[in-house]
C-alpha positions in Angstrom: 0.0 0.0 0.0 2.8 2.4 0.8 4.2 2.0 -2.8 0.8 2.8 -4.3 0.7 6.0 -2.2 4.2 6.8 -3.2 3.3 6.4 -6.9 0.2 8.6 -6.4 2.5 11.3 -5.0 5.1 10.9 -7.8 2.4 10.9 -10.5 0.6 13.9 -9.0 3.9 15.8 -8.7 5.1 14.7 -12.1 1.8 15.5 -13.9 2.9 19.1 -14.4 6.3 18.3 -16.0 5.0 17.5 -19.5 3.1 20.7 -19.6 6.1 22.6 -18.3 8.3 21.1 -21.0 5.9 22.1 -23.7 5.7 25.6 -22.2 9.5 25.9 -22.1 9.7 24.7 -25.7 7.2 27.2 -27.0 8.3 30.1 -24.9 11.9 30.1 -26.1 13.0 32.1 -23.1 14.2 31.4 -19.5 12.1 34.2 -18.1 10.1 32.9 -15.2 12.3 29.8 -14.8 14.8 29.0 -12.1 17.8 26.9 -12.9 18.5 26.3 -9.2 14.9 24.9 -8.8 15.2 22.6 -11.8 18.6 21.3 -10.5 17.2 20.8 -7.0 14.3 18.7 -8.4 16.6 16.8 -10.8 18.9 15.8 -8.0 16.0 15.0 -5.7 14.7 12.4 -8.3 18.2 11.0 -8.6 18.3 10.6 -4.8 14.9 8.9 -4.9 16.1 6.5 -7.5 19.2 5.7 -5.7 17.2 5.1 -2.5 15.1 2.5 -4.3 18.2 0.8 -5.8 20.0 0.5 -2.4 16.9 -0.6 -0.5 17.3 -4.4 -0.2 13.6 -5.0 0.6 12.5 -3.0 -2.5 15.0 -4.7 -4.7 14.0 -8.1 -3.5 10.4 -7.4 -4.7 11.2 -5.3 -7.7 9.5 -7.7 -10.0 6.1 -6.8 -8.5 7.0 -3.2 -7.5 8.9 -2.0 -10.6 6.2 0.7 -11.3 7.5 2.9 -8.4 10.9 3.1 -9.9 9.4 3.6 -13.3 7.7 6.8 -12.3 10.8 8.2 -10.6 12.7 7.6 -13.8 9.9 9.1 -16.0 9.9 12.3 -13.9 13.7 12.5 -14.0 13.5 12.3 -17.8 10.9 15.1 -17.9 13.0 17.4 -15.6 16.1 16.6 -17.6 14.2 17.6 -20.8 13.2 20.8 -19.1 16.9 21.4 -18.1 18.0 20.9 -21.7 15.4 23.4 -22.9 16.5 25.8 -20.2 20.0 25.7 -21.7 18.7 26.2 -25.2 16.4 29.0 -24.1 19.3 30.7 -22.2 21.4 30.7 -25.4 18.4 32.2 -27.3 18.0 34.9 -24.7 21.7 35.8 -25.0 21.4 35.9 -28.8 18.4 38.2 -28.6 20.2 40.5 -26.1 23.2 41.0 -28.4 
């Protein structure tokens, strides 16, 4: 039951990332974005993934609880995509200011 609640938390938190990535792609600017926030979230997901991988009880039952790790990785990918777009948009901002 705790894994299901954890997935609900991860899915609820991660539901906004695809929309955020689309917004970043279309906006073509870093205005209103925080690199520090994105990095903090990114490293938080890495810590969550590592905590699952080093948890012996979780790893012993990964065949039936793989979905928890899946959602951590999915969110990490979304935040990573947003970080890449931040870098692209930062370059575009610099080009526009020159």
